[in-house]
N, C-alpha and C positions, 0 to 999 in steps of 0.2 A: 391116342388120348394123352393129354398132358399129365405128368405125374403130380403137378402142383395141385390138381383138384383133389388128390388123395391125402394131401398133407393136412395134418390136424394142428390146431393151435396148441402149443405146449401148455401144460398146467403145472403150476408150482404149488402143490398142495402140502406145504409144510404144516405140522401141527401148530396151532395158533400160538402156543406158549413159546415155541422155538422161533417162529416168525417174528413175534414181538421182541424177543431178545436180539434178533439180528437188526431189525429196522430201527430200534430205539437208539442204536449207536450212530446212525447216519445224521448228517446235518439236515436242516429243515428242507433246503431246496431239493435234496435228493429223495427225501421222504415223499415230497409232493410228486415227484416223478413216478415213484413206485405205486402211486394210486392208479396209474393207467395200466399197470401190468395185468391185473384181473380184478373182477368184482370183489372177491373175498378179501384181497389186500385193501381195496378202496374202503370197504366197510370197516375193516379192522382199524385202519389208520384214523378214521374219523370218530372212533369211540372215545368218550371221555377218559376211559381207563388207559388207553394207549397214549393219549395226549399227556396225561399226568405222568405216566411211566417215562416217556421221552423227556419231559421237563426235569424229573428227579435225576435221571441218569446224567444229563448234561450239566446239571447243577453240581453233582458230586464229582464230576471229572473236569471241572472248569480249570483246575490247575494244570491239567495235561493237554486238553484241547486248546487250540488257538482262540484268543479272545478277539472281540471285534470293536470297532468304533463306527458310530453312525454320524455321517456328515449330512447336516441339514442345510441344503442350499436355499437361500432366500428367494433368488430369482434366477432361473425359473424354479418353481417349487418342486424339488425332487430330493431324493435321499440316496446316498451311496453308503454301502456297508463295506468297510475295509478291515483287513486283519491288523491287529494291534501288535506289529512287530517291525523289524527294520525294513522288510520288503514292502509292507503295507499294501499287499495285493488286494485288488477289488474282489469282493465276494459276490456282490450283486448291486444292481441299480434299481431303485424303486421310484416309479412315477406316482405323483400324488393323485389320488382318485378324483375324478370329476364330480363324484357324488358328495364329496366333502367340501365345505366352504373354504375358499382360498383366503389366505392372509388372516386366518383365525388364530386365537390363542391355542398353544399346543404345549404338551409336556410328554416326555417318554420315560418309561420305567420297565425294566425287565422284558424288553421285546415288544411291548405294546405302546401305542401313542394315543394320548387323549387330546381331542380337538373340541373346542367350544366357541360358539359365537356370542358368549355372554358379555364380552367387552367390545363387540363390534357395533359401532354407531350406525353404520350403513345398513345393518340388518336389524336395527331396532333393539339391540342388546337381547337378542333371542336367547332363551335359557337352554337351548339344545346342547347336549353333551354326547360326543361320539367316542367310542373306544375302537381303535383300529389296529389290526395286526398287519404291518407292512409286508411281511414275508409271505403270508398266505393270502394277502389281499382280501381280507374279510373285515367287516366292521359291524358294530351294533349301536343302536341309539339307546342311551340310558333313559329310564323313566325321568320325568321332569322333577327337578329338585323340590322338596317340600317347603322350602323357604318362599315367602311371598314374592311376587314379581315386582320388586321395587323398580321404579324408573331411575335413570341416572341421577336426577335431581333429588330423589328421595333417599339417597344413600351418601354417607361420608366416604365409604369405600366398599368394595367387594373383592374377594380373592378366590382363586381356585388352586388346587394342588392335586397331583396324581401320583400314586405309588404302589409298590408291590409289598405284600406282607408274606415273607417266606415261611413263617411258622405255620400259617394256615393255607398257604398257596392261593392267596386271594389278591385281587387288585381293588383299590379304593380311590374314590374321588372325594376330596374335602372341599366344601363350598362354605365360605364364611362371608357374612354380610354385616356391616355396621350401619344401621339406619340413621338417617339424620334426625334432628330433634323434632322436626315438623311431622315426620312420617311415623316415628316409633310408637306413639300412643295408639295408632289405629290397629296395631297388631298384637296378638297374644304372645307374650314373652314367658312361656312356661319355664320353670315351675313357679314363677312369681305371680301372686294374686293381688294385683293392684290396678286401680283404674287408670293410673298414669305411670306405666312402667319406666318410661324414659326419665321422668322427673325424679323417681326414686333411684333409678339405676342409669345415670347419664352416660355411662360407658358400657352399655350392654351390647352384645353381639349375638347373632343367630348363626348356628352351625348345622350344616347338613353333611352326612357321611354316607356315601353310596358304596355298596359291596357288589362286585361283579358276580361273585358266586351265588348270592341270593337274589341279585337283580332288584335290590330294594334299598331304600334310604332310611336313616334314622335322624331325628332332629334333636339338637341340644342347644341350650342357651347359657350364656355366661356373662357376668358383669365384671366391672373393674378391668376393662381392656383399654389401656391408655395409649392407643395408637390413632393418630389423627389423619394420617395419610398412608397410602399403601402403594408399593411398586407392584402392580398387578401382572406385568408381563414376565415375571421371573419367579419361579418357585423351585424348591428342592425337596425331595422326599428321601429320607434316609432312616433305616432301622425303625420303621413304623411311625416316624415323626415328619410332619410337613413344616417347611420353613419358608418365610417370606421376609422381605425387608420393608420396614415401615418408618414413620417419622413421628416424633412427639414434639408438638409445638412449644409446650411449656418448658421442656428440658432442652429444646433446640438441638436435638440429636437424633441420629438414626437408631432404630431398634431392629433386632431380628426377632420376629414373632414366630412362635411355633405352636403346633397342635399335635398332641400325643394321641394317636388313635387307640392306644392300649388303655389309657386312663381317662380319655375324653377331656383332657385339661388343655386350655389355651393359655399361653404365657408369653413372656418376652424377655430378652436380655439385651442390654445396650451393646453397641458395637465397640471394638477396642478404642480406648480413649485417645491414643495417638492417631488412629485413623479418623476419628471425629474431628480432631483439631486441624489436620493437615491434608485430608483427602479432598482434593479440589472439585472433583466431579461427583457431587452428592446425588445428582440426578441419574447416575449410572452405577448403582450398587451392583456388586457381583458376589454371589454366593454359589458354591458348587459342592457336590458331594466330595468327601475326602475320607475314604475308607468307610468306617461305620459312624462317621461324624460329618460335620459340615465345615467348610472353610470359607473365610471371608477374605477376598483378595483386594489389596490396596495397590492400585496401579498409578504410576506417575513418578515425580521426582522424590527427593529425600523425604521420608516421613518421620523417622525417629530423630528429631532435631536435638533432643536431650543428649543423645549419644554421639552426635555428629562432631567430627573434627574439622573445624573450619579451615585448617591448613591442608586438608586433603585435596589433591589435584582433581579429584572426580566430583567436586561439588556440583550438584545439580544434575548429575547423570541419572538416567531413568532407572527406577527401582521397581521391584515387584515384591511386596510383603505378603506373607501368608499367615493368617491367624486361624487357629483351629479351636472349635468349641469343645471344651473338656467338661467332664462331670458325669457321674453315674445316675444321679437323680436330677429331675428337671428343675428342682429348686436349688440346685448346687452348680448350675452351669456357669462357666467362666471361659475367658479367652486366653489361649496360650499362643505366643508368637512362635510359629513353627520355624520360619526361616525368612531370609531377605536375600533376593537375587539382585545383583547389580548387573544391568543389561548393557550391552554394547550399543553404540549409537545407531546402528542399522537394524536394531530389533524394535519392533513396535510394541510398546508397553501396554498391550491389551490381551487378556487371556481369551483364547478362542474356545477353550474347553479343557478337559483333562483326560489323560489316558487311564486305563484300568488300574494301574499302579499308583494313581494320584498325581502323576507328573503334569504340571500345567503346560499347555501347548500355546506357542506364540508364533508370530510371523516374522521372518527375516528375509527381506527382499521378496523373491518369489518362492521361497522355501518355507517349510514349517520346522520349528525346532521344539524340543521339550526340555524341561529343566530337571536334572537329576536331583532327587530329594536328599541323597546322601552326600554327594560331592558339591552340591550347589553350583554345578556347572551346566551350561546349556549344551546340547548336542543335536546334530542333525536328526530329523525325524522323517520328513517327507521332502525330497528334493524336486524342484521344478513342478510345483503345484500350479497347473495352468489356470485354475480359477482364482488363485490368490493374486490379483492383478497389481502391477506397480502403482496404479491409481490409489488403491486402498492403502498401500504401504506408505506412500509419500504425502497423501492428502490428509491432513489432520481433521478429525471429526467425521471422516467417512466410515460407513458401517462395513463390517467384515462380510464377505460374500457367503459365509456359512458359519455354523456353530457345530461343535463336535462333542459327542457324548459317548461314554462306554455303552456297549450294546451287547445283549445276549439274544439268542434266537429261541423262539418258542412256537409251539403249535396251537397255543390258546386261541380260541375263536374259530378254529378250523371246522368245528361242528355246527357253527351258526348257519 
């Protein structure tokens, strides 16, 4: 008789407290493998208590553990997570789920990605919002926004933002809509009690805020929002505040609009004056997280003409200016010019993303470089990046094959 028939499956019955202390130290992909060891491990790992414990541990040890970057490839739609260091080794590759709509609006924060069809004309501007964890391959559909389902013609603009609130360990979606003058009177603009709210408040907006923890929305309304147009495909969420780039027709300038989820106040600040005057590509504004603030990137030729020396041999060479939003209170926000990089001719003056330390990432031939914020010098970051084709580098106006964001791993939504 074979001895294999008498072998028993080993049991790893550690006390739950000790097992939790061991498993919380593992990266997400190894925790997921541990689910298959035995049923008791599987059930422990899926508990909200362990998911929270794992998140807190990795947040507190982020300065020791390697940090990651998320490469979002536009075509085909997939994601690659790489370590944010000189080796930039691949941590994992994530295929976009077939259940989520392709080419939809998306934003990522603290390991989760928000996807919405709200701006997709082919899908009829459907209000669906999905919250997806790419590492655990789980997603949930948020309840429909409480804001009225305006058609595209009934709005001046609408905007979305997605972000993480570390103080309460929650994720939020911010949905802002500015109705047009013909549609606004048909809806209730709380808390105002007027028969024609748009006539009394011609710059009113409606705001919905979704909480992942409570799986519910709250509705807010505010007037005196002087933003006529909005760049809907780009948003930034930093320190509990959502940011977008808009445009004011009367002032003929760009604005950075923000919504503070702590105070429920919507406001705006004009972009740096030099950027307004000399930034040629107003249709492609770029704002990115910068530490606990937000940075406005001005890409192109010389921008600071007042300080420019016309006898300089580098006249017209590509530059990258970085302006950072400063101020403790939202009514005291202002821009500070952080730095100006002068780029060599073979560097494409378009930021593809930022590293965890805030360094902007750019393309140099088939390589990626990042700019040191202390020395103001570019240095090699990733060599021989096969998806960064020469066609993108040499053809002006072509879109980059991917965008890059700092990324942290989380087990959130594993219990969905």
